[in-house]
C-alpha positions as CSV (number, residue, x, y, z in Angstrom):
1,X,66.2,4.3,64.7
2,X,65.7,4.0,68.5
3,X,65.5,7.7,69.4
4,X,62.3,9.2,70.8
5,X,60.7,11.3,68.2
6,X,60.4,15.0,68.3
7,X,57.4,16.2,66.4
8,X,57.3,19.6,64.6
9,X,54.3,21.7,63.5
10,X,54.4,22.6,59.8
11,X,52.5,25.1,57.6
12,X,50.6,24.1,54.5
13,X,52.4,24.2,51.2
14,X,50.6,27.4,50.4
15,X,52.0,28.9,53.6
16,X,48.7,29.0,55.5
17,X,48.4,28.0,59.2
18,X,44.6,27.9,59.0
19,X,44.1,24.2,59.4
20,X,41.3,21.8,60.3
21,X,42.0,18.4,61.9
22,X,40.5,15.6,59.8
23,X,41.8,12.4,61.5
24,X,44.2,11.6,64.3
25,X,45.8,8.4,65.5
26,X,48.9,9.3,67.5
27,X,52.3,8.2,66.3
28,X,54.1,5.5,68.2
29,X,56.9,6.5,70.6
30,X,59.3,5.8,67.8
31,X,59.2,5.0,64.1
32,X,61.2,2.0,62.9
33,X,62.8,1.2,59.6
34,X,59.8,-1.0,58.8
35,X,57.5,2.0,58.7
36,X,59.4,3.3,55.7
37,X,59.2,0.0,53.7
38,X,57.1,-0.1,50.6
39,X,55.6,-3.4,51.7
40,X,54.6,-2.3,55.2
41,X,51.1,-3.1,56.4
42,X,51.2,-0.6,59.3
43,X,48.5,1.7,58.3
44,X,47.5,3.0,61.7
45,X,49.4,5.4,64.1
46,X,49.7,7.9,61.3
47,X,49.6,11.1,63.4
48,X,47.3,14.0,62.9
49,X,45.9,14.6,59.4
50,X,44.9,18.2,58.7
51,X,43.3,20.1,55.8
52,X,44.2,23.6,54.9
53,X,41.2,25.9,54.9
54,X,42.8,28.2,52.3
55,X,43.8,25.8,49.5
56,X,42.3,22.4,50.6
57,X,45.6,20.5,50.7
58,X,45.7,17.7,53.2
59,X,48.9,16.8,55.1
60,X,50.4,15.6,58.4
61,X,51.1,18.1,61.2
62,X,52.9,17.8,63.5
63,X,55.3,15.3,62.0
64,X,58.7,13.8,62.7
65,X,61.7,16.0,62.0
66,X,63.0,15.9,58.4
67,X,66.4,14.5,59.6
68,X,64.6,11.5,61.2
69,X,62.5,10.8,58.1
70,X,65.6,11.0,55.9
71,X,67.5,8.6,58.1
72,X,64.5,6.2,58.2
73,X,64.5,5.9,54.4
74,X,68.3,5.6,54.2
75,X,68.3,2.8,56.7
76,X,65.3,0.9,55.5
77,X,65.6,-2.6,54.0
78,X,62.7,-4.4,52.5
79,X,63.5,-8.0,51.4
80,X,59.8,-8.8,51.1
81,X,59.6,-6.3,48.2
82,X,60.8,-8.8,45.7
83,X,58.3,-11.5,46.7
84,X,56.0,-9.9,44.2
85,X,58.7,-9.5,41.6
86,X,56.5,-10.6,38.6
87,X,53.7,-8.2,39.7
88,X,56.2,-5.3,40.1
89,X,57.5,-5.9,36.6
90,X,54.0,-6.0,35.1
91,X,53.1,-2.7,37.0
92,X,56.2,-1.1,35.6
93,X,55.1,-1.9,32.1
94,X,51.7,-0.5,32.8
95,X,53.3,2.8,33.9
96,X,55.6,2.8,30.8
97,X,52.6,2.2,28.5
98,X,51.3,5.6,29.8
99,X,54.6,7.3,29.5
100,X,55.1,6.1,25.9
101,X,51.9,7.8,24.9
102,X,53.9,11.1,25.4
103,X,57.6,10.2,24.8
104,X,59.0,6.9,23.5
105,X,62.7,7.3,23.9
106,X,65.5,9.4,25.4
107,X,66.9,9.6,28.9
108,X,64.7,8.6,31.8
109,X,65.3,9.3,35.5
110,X,63.3,7.5,38.3
111,X,63.3,9.3,41.6
112,X,62.7,6.7,44.4
113,X,63.5,3.7,42.2
114,X,63.5,1.2,45.0
115,X,64.9,-2.2,43.8
116,X,64.9,-1.2,40.2
117,X,62.0,-3.0,38.6
118,X,60.7,0.1,36.7
119,X,64.2,1.0,35.5
120,X,64.8,-2.5,34.2
121,X,61.6,-2.4,32.3
122,X,62.2,1.1,30.9
123,X,65.7,0.4,29.6
124,X,64.2,-1.4,26.6
125,X,63.4,2.1,25.2
126,X,65.2,4.6,27.4
127,X,68.7,5.2,28.8
128,X,67.9,4.9,32.5
129,X,69.2,6.3,35.8
130,X,67.8,6.0,39.3
131,X,67.9,7.9,42.6
132,X,67.0,6.0,45.8
133,X,67.4,7.0,49.4
134,X,67.5,3.5,50.8
135,X,71.0,2.2,50.6
136,X,69.7,-1.4,50.6
137,X,67.3,-0.8,47.7
138,X,69.9,1.1,45.6
139,X,72.3,-1.8,46.1
140,X,69.6,-4.3,45.1
141,X,68.8,-2.4,41.9
142,X,72.5,-2.4,40.9
143,X,73.0,-6.1,41.9
144,X,69.9,-7.5,40.3
145,X,69.6,-5.4,37.1
146,X,72.9,-3.6,36.7
147,X,71.1,-0.2,36.4
148,X,72.9,2.9,37.5
149,X,71.4,4.2,40.8
150,X,72.6,7.0,43.0
151,X,72.1,6.1,46.7
152,X,70.8,9.4,48.2
153,X,68.6,12.3,47.1
154,X,68.1,14.1,43.8
155,X,69.5,17.2,45.4
156,X,72.9,15.6,46.0
157,X,73.0,13.4,42.8
158,X,74.8,16.2,40.9
159,X,72.9,15.8,37.6
160,X,73.5,18.6,35.0
161,X,70.6,20.8,34.2
162,X,68.2,19.8,31.3
163,X,69.6,16.3,31.2
164,X,66.5,14.0,31.1
165,X,63.5,13.6,28.8
166,X,61.4,11.9,31.5
167,X,61.4,12.0,35.3
168,X,59.2,9.4,37.1
169,X,58.1,9.2,40.7
170,X,55.9,6.2,41.5
171,X,54.4,6.4,45.1
172,X,57.0,8.9,46.1
173,X,55.7,12.5,46.3
174,X,53.4,11.7,49.3
175,X,56.5,10.7,51.4
176,X,58.3,14.0,51.0
177,X,58.6,16.7,53.6
178,X,58.9,19.3,50.8
179,X,57.3,18.0,47.6
180,X,57.5,21.4,46.0
181,X,61.3,21.5,46.4
182,X,61.6,18.1,44.6
183,X,59.4,19.2,41.8
184,X,61.7,22.2,41.4
185,X,64.6,19.8,41.2
186,X,62.9,17.6,38.7
187,X,62.0,20.6,36.5
188,X,65.7,21.6,36.7
189,X,67.0,18.3,35.3
190,X,64.3,17.9,32.7
191,X,64.9,19.1,29.1
192,X,62.6,21.9,27.8
193,X,59.3,20.2,27.1
194,X,60.3,17.1,29.2
195,X,57.7,15.0,31.0
196,X,57.1,14.2,34.6
197,X,55.3,11.0,35.5
198,X,53.7,10.7,39.0
199,X,51.6,8.1,40.9
200,X,50.2,8.9,44.3
201,X,47.2,8.0,46.5
202,X,44.1,10.1,46.0
203,X,42.5,11.3,49.2
204,X,39.7,12.9,47.2
205,X,38.6,9.5,46.0
206,X,35.2,7.9,46.9
207,X,36.9,5.1,48.9
208,X,39.0,7.6,50.9
209,X,35.9,9.6,51.7
210,X,33.9,6.5,52.8
211,X,36.7,4.9,54.8
212,X,37.8,8.2,56.3
213,X,40.4,7.5,59.1
214,X,40.7,3.8,58.1
215,X,41.7,4.4,54.5
216,X,44.8,2.5,53.4
217,X,46.5,5.6,52.2
218,X,46.9,7.0,55.7
219,X,50.1,5.7,57.1
220,X,53.0,6.9,59.2
221,X,55.4,7.4,56.3
222,X,53.0,9.5,54.3
223,X,53.2,13.3,54.9
224,X,51.1,14.7,52.1
225,X,47.8,13.6,50.7
226,X,46.8,14.9,47.2
227,X,43.6,15.2,45.3
228,X,43.4,15.8,41.6
229,X,42.8,19.5,42.2
230,X,45.6,20.1,44.8
231,X,48.2,18.1,42.8
232,X,47.5,19.8,39.5
233,X,47.6,23.1,41.2
234,X,51.0,22.4,42.7
235,X,52.3,21.2,39.4
236,X,51.1,24.4,37.7
237,X,52.9,26.6,40.4
238,X,56.1,24.6,39.7
239,X,56.1,25.2,36.0
240,X,54.3,22.1,34.7
241,X,51.2,21.7,32.5
242,X,49.2,18.6,33.4
243,X,48.6,16.5,30.3
244,X,46.9,13.5,31.9
245,X,45.3,12.9,35.3
246,X,43.4,9.7,35.9
247,X,42.9,6.8,38.4
248,X,45.6,4.1,38.5
249,X,45.3,0.4,39.1
250,X,47.8,-2.3,39.9
251,X,48.4,-6.0,39.2
252,X,49.2,-8.2,42.2
253,X,48.6,-11.8,43.3
254,X,45.4,-12.5,45.3
255,X,47.6,-13.5,48.2
256,X,49.2,-10.0,48.2
257,X,45.8,-8.2,47.9
258,X,44.4,-10.1,50.8
259,X,47.5,-9.2,53.0
260,X,46.5,-5.5,52.5
261,X,43.3,-6.1,54.4
262,X,45.0,-6.3,57.8
263,X,43.4,-3.1,59.1
264,X,39.9,-3.8,57.8
265,X,37.2,-5.8,59.6
266,X,38.5,-9.2,60.6
267,X,35.5,-10.9,59.1
268,X,36.2,-9.4,55.7
269,X,39.9,-10.5,55.7
270,X,39.0,-14.0,57.0
271,X,36.4,-14.4,54.3
272,X,38.8,-13.3,51.5
273,X,41.7,-15.5,52.8
274,X,39.5,-18.6,53.2
275,X,38.0,-18.1,49.8
276,X,41.3,-17.8,47.9
277,X,42.6,-20.8,49.9
278,X,39.7,-23.0,49.0
279,X,39.8,-22.0,45.4
280,X,43.6,-22.4,45.3
281,X,44.2,-19.1,43.6
282,X,46.7,-17.4,45.9
283,X,49.2,-17.0,43.1
284,X,46.6,-15.8,40.6
285,X,47.4,-12.3,39.2
286,X,44.5,-9.9,39.4
287,X,44.4,-6.3,38.2
288,X,42.4,-4.0,40.5
289,X,41.7,-0.3,40.1
290,X,40.2,0.9,43.4
291,X,40.1,4.4,41.9
292,X,41.9,5.9,44.8
293,X,45.3,6.4,43.3
294,X,46.2,9.1,40.7
295,X,48.4,8.7,37.6
296,X,49.6,12.0,36.3
297,X,51.7,13.1,33.3
298,X,52.8,16.7,33.3
299,X,55.0,18.6,30.9
300,X,57.7,21.2,31.7
301,X,56.7,24.6,30.3
């Protein structure tokens, strides 16, 4: 991905062009494959973040062309992703515990399945299938876990209508140029009464409002920033009834958590890193809910 970027202005999901600029940190001259990796710690240079005065939705405009974004995900490779393999397996089971509160068996589709940790955990109860744009990640999922993964998009996967009982998207919807279109596609492949499971950053959270332009959720690869209100509103427009919407926490090692502090004050990161080094707890697993991610379960109606 060495081409200079062409940025395009976009309207809000509601169609409005009445926008207010919230934050702006200009994009770099080019985006690289690293910017599209799940483990990237590049949280600055995220472009111009705007809020729609009509519906309140927050998104990036202007932004790279959809073709460049698609190519970035297809070409991305993230070998660091598996360094936290135990944590990713634990987090998958946390997600599944929520899903099992609504449906405990059947066919499950994960859109944006990365290296397959969630699918591997889910197949104890479900017949699983994945869709993943990164050719590297799709190959990793198949190689490590033997799960079926389509390398590409849901639109070109060719699934029959009303095939799945569950569709899951964990940290995916914020990356999409057109999240409404993907919700339409998910609704199409879900059986009547099927469930959609989503996890995404919450720009309406207290930490996002306090940290403003320095919030971790603002990053080059994110195009849409949801709140509880704007996400549930979009789901309703797309034919889903929200059954659950709450904050979402994760389990990672202290070493990983400290690495996420790169863009915060150096004294804070230095203190945290020295503390976990002295205490020899770098590999200790810690569950943290910063209350700035949303976990949503919605049902097809």
